[in-house]
N, C-alpha and C positions, 0 to 999 in steps of 0.2 A: 309381291311385286317387285322387280328389280328397278332401281332408279338410278339414272346417269347423274353426275355432278350438276348438270344443267336443269334436270328434274328437281333435285334438292333445293337448288338455288330459287325455282319458282315456288317449291312448296314454302320455303322460309320467307319469301317476299309476301306471297299470297296471303298467309296466316299473320303476318305481321301486320298487315293492312286490316283482315278480318279482325283480329284482335284489338286493334284501334278503335274499329267502328264498335265492338261490344262494350269495350271500356268508356267510349264517348257516351252511348246510350245510358249505361249504368251509372256513371258519375253525374251526368247531366240530370237525368232524373232525379237522382238522390239529391244533388245541390241545387235543384231548379234553375238552373243556368247552365249555359254551355262551358263545358270544361273539356280542355286538351291535354289529354292524359300523358303522362311520360316525360322523358329527359329531351328528347328531341323534338324539333319543329313540326315536322312532317306529318303524315297521315299514316303512322306507323308505330308498331311497338315490337321492338326485337325480342322482347321476352316471350310472347307470344309465338314468334317465328321460331324461336329455339325450341321453345315447349312443344311446337307441333312436331319438330323433327325429332324430338326426344320420344313422343309417343309414337311415332311411325316407327322408330327402332324398336320400342318395347313390344308393339303390336306384332311385328315381323319375328321377333324372339319368343313371345310367349302367346300366340294366338291360339294354341291348342291347350293352354293351363285353365285351370279353375278359375271361377269368378273371384273367390276370395284372395286366391294368390295374384291375380291381376289387380284387385284393389290395394294388396299391399306393395306391389311393385309400382303402380300408380302413385300412391302416396309417397313414397321414398323417393322417386324421381322428381315429382313435380314440386313436392314440398322443398325438396333439397336445392332444385333450380330457382325456386322463389328466395330462398334464404340467401344463395350465393349471389343471385342479381341485386337483393336489398343491401346485402352486406357490401359489395362492389361499388354502388351508387353512393354509398356513404363515404368509404375509403377514398374513392376516386373524384368524387365530384361534391362530396360534403353535402349531398342531396338525399333526402329520404322521400322516395317516390310513393310509399305508402307507408300506412303507420298504424299497426294493430296493437299499439301500447294499451289501449282502453279494452282489450278483447280478453277473455278468459284463457290463462295457461298460454299467454304469447311469450314470445321469445326474443328478447330485444326489439320488439316491434316489428320484427320481418316476417315471422310466422306465427300462426294460430291454428288451434283444431278447426274453428269453424269455418276458415276459408279453405283449409287443408280439405274438409268435407266438401266444400263447393268444387274443388278442383278435381277431386276424384268424380263426383257426377258429370262435370264437365269432361272429362277424359272418358268415360263410359259413353256418353253422347258422341264424342268424337270417334270412338273406334267402330261403334255399331250404325251411327247414322251419316256423321259428317265425312268421316274417311271413305266409305263406299262410294258416295256422291263424288267426292274428290278425285278418286281413281277413274271415275268416267269422265270427268272434265281434263283431266291428264291425256286420256285417249282422244278426247274430241278436239282439244286445242292443238294445233298443228306445232311441231317442233320448233321451228324457225321463230314463231310468234312466242312462245314460253321463253325461248333463248332471249329475244330480245326485250321483252318485258321485264324478265328477271334481270337482265344486266343493267337496264336502265333504272329500274327501281332499287337494285341494290347500290348501284353507283351513287344515286341520290341520298340514299339512306347513309352510305359511308361517308360522303362529304358533309352531311349533316352532323354525323357524329364527331367528325374531325374538327368542324367548327366549333362544337360545343367544348372538345376537349383543350381546344386552344384557349378559349376563352376561360375555361375554368383554371386550367393550369398557369397558362402565362399571363393572364391579365391581373392575376392576384399578385405578381411580383411589383407591379406598378404601385400597390397601395402601401409599400414601404419602401421608400426611396434608399434608406441606409441600406436594407437587405439586397436591394437591386445591386448597389455599388459594390457592396461585398462579393455578391456573385460574379459580377463583372470582372472584378479584379483577380479573383480565383481563376475565371474562364481565361483571362490574357494570360496569367501565370503560365498556363499549360499550353495556350495556342502561340505565344509570342515567339516560340523556337521555329515552328513552321512558318508563321508570317514573315519573318524575316530571310527565309530562303527564296532565291530568284525562282527556283523552281515552282514554287507556291505564287509568288507574286505574279509570274508570267499568266496565271489563269485570269488576271482582271483584264486581259487583252481580248478574251474571248467570250462572244455573246452566248448566254445558254438558254434562258428563259425569257420570256417578255419583259423587256425593259432592265434586264438583269445581267450581270457578267457572270462567269463561272464562279469567280471568287466570291461573289455577294451570294451566290447561292449555298455553297459549302459552308461559308460564315453562318447562314441563317440556319442550316442544318444543324451544324456543331452546336450553336447557342441553344436552340430549343431542345435539342438530343441532351444536352448538360443540364438543362433545368430538370427534364424528366429523370435523369440518371441521378441528380441530387435528391429528388423526392423519394426514389426508391432505393438509396444508399448502393448505388453500383459503382463500378470502376470508371469514375468521370474523365479521368486522363484517356483511357482507352477509347472512350466514347469521342472525346473532343478531337484526338489525334486521328482517329479512324474517318471521323464524319468529314475533317477538313481535307482529306486525301482520298475520298470515295469516289470523286470525278476527276482525277490527276491524269487528264488527257490532253493533248494539245491540238485540236483540230475543232473545226464549227461544224457539229454533228448533224446542223440542220441543212448543209451544203456540201459537206465533204466527209471523208472517214470511211471506215469500212462499211460494208452491207451489214444489215442486221445489227445495227449499233447497240441497241439495248440488249441483246443477248451477249454482247462481246466487250463492251467498254471497261466492265467492272475488272476484267482480267488484265485489259491495257492499264488501267489505272493502277492495279496492285503491281504490276511489273514496275511501273514509273516510280511508285512510293517505295518499293524495296531497293531502287537504285539510289535514293537520297537519303533515307533513314532506315534503322534497324525497328522492325514491327514486331510487337508481341503478337501471340496467337489471337488475341481477342482483336486487335487493329486489323491485323490481316483478313480476319473472318467479317469483319465489319465492311470492309472495302469489298472483298470477294461476294457477300451475300445482299448487298444493299438493294439488288434489284430483284430479290425474291417477289412473287415466284417465278419470274423468268429463269432464274437460276435453278430452279427445280428443288436443290437441295436447300433445306431451310436453315436460316440462321443457327449458329451452334450455341450461341450465348445471350442472355437477355439484353446485353449492351448493342449486339448487332441488331436484334430484332426491334429494339428501340430507334435505331438509326434508320432502318430500313423503313418503318412507318412514318418517322418525321419527314424523310426524303419523299417519300410518296404525298404526305399532306403537303409539305412546301410546294411540291411541282404543282399539284391539283390548285393550290392557292394562287400561284402565280398567274394562271390562266383564266381562272373562273371566279375569283374573288378580287373586287376592287376596293381600295381604300383599306388595306388590311394591316397598314401600319408597319409595313417590312421597310419604308423609306425611314420612319422614325427609328427602328431597328438598326438599319446599316448606319445612321448618323451616330447612334451611340456606340456601335461598334468601332468605328473608325475615328471617334472623337477620344478615343482611350490613348493616353499616352505612357 
């Protein structure tokens, strides 16, 4: 069966929720109390959503293969996904979502033969029982309902993930005042050249998001992107400069400016930025691709991808999250001398 992008989104969300239900029953029964599994707060586990998509791909590719070969494929795919997910949760969030350290032949507590066997059984149940039933559900549920449910559920899941990401990455900075001051000094050593330009200061006269000027917004995006860039040892100079210039346009986009602003303003900002500074290829790509996927062509560099995601996060936060601490951030930014 061929699936559209919206079908894939619906599959991911549906099985993220179904997997959460399965884990709640298993863990709550085991611990004899209610346990909300996973990193996120809501009723979804992205590991199960991603695993279901991986299984659908394997089924479509190897449905005519023998049972032994399927077991080998399922073992490789699902165990690999489990290891990658466990490793990334520790690397990014310093959190172990599960721990197999007490299991026989475990590897770093992320995977072990016992649970790999369970996953193989679950994969076979998925192929021969769950997947056929789900295909009937796909045909029964009208496409507009699938689209609406998938987009709403994924948006909630994505916002949940971004909030957790912010807490784990950015709140840790406040635990070390000296570290924070060091990072702030480094940030301003890069940013001051642009802050002193009248073309950039002019952004403070334009409203951008709720209760924020455009200068507030680009400063916040630059700061958060800089912190991520430091964590991953990326080109922080390109990140800060590209982020500060990514919305360099001079109109109130809510009331004036070109039509289809979201699809066009990145080119306007890039043209304005090139008129006042020399841009490196990374800085230009940060500005040009910051609206991806609206730009269709994805970012070329990890620095561009980080600014793109942080810009999305800050925009969502401005409208949907109250008491986020952005005023404190602004106070810290502009108190620097």
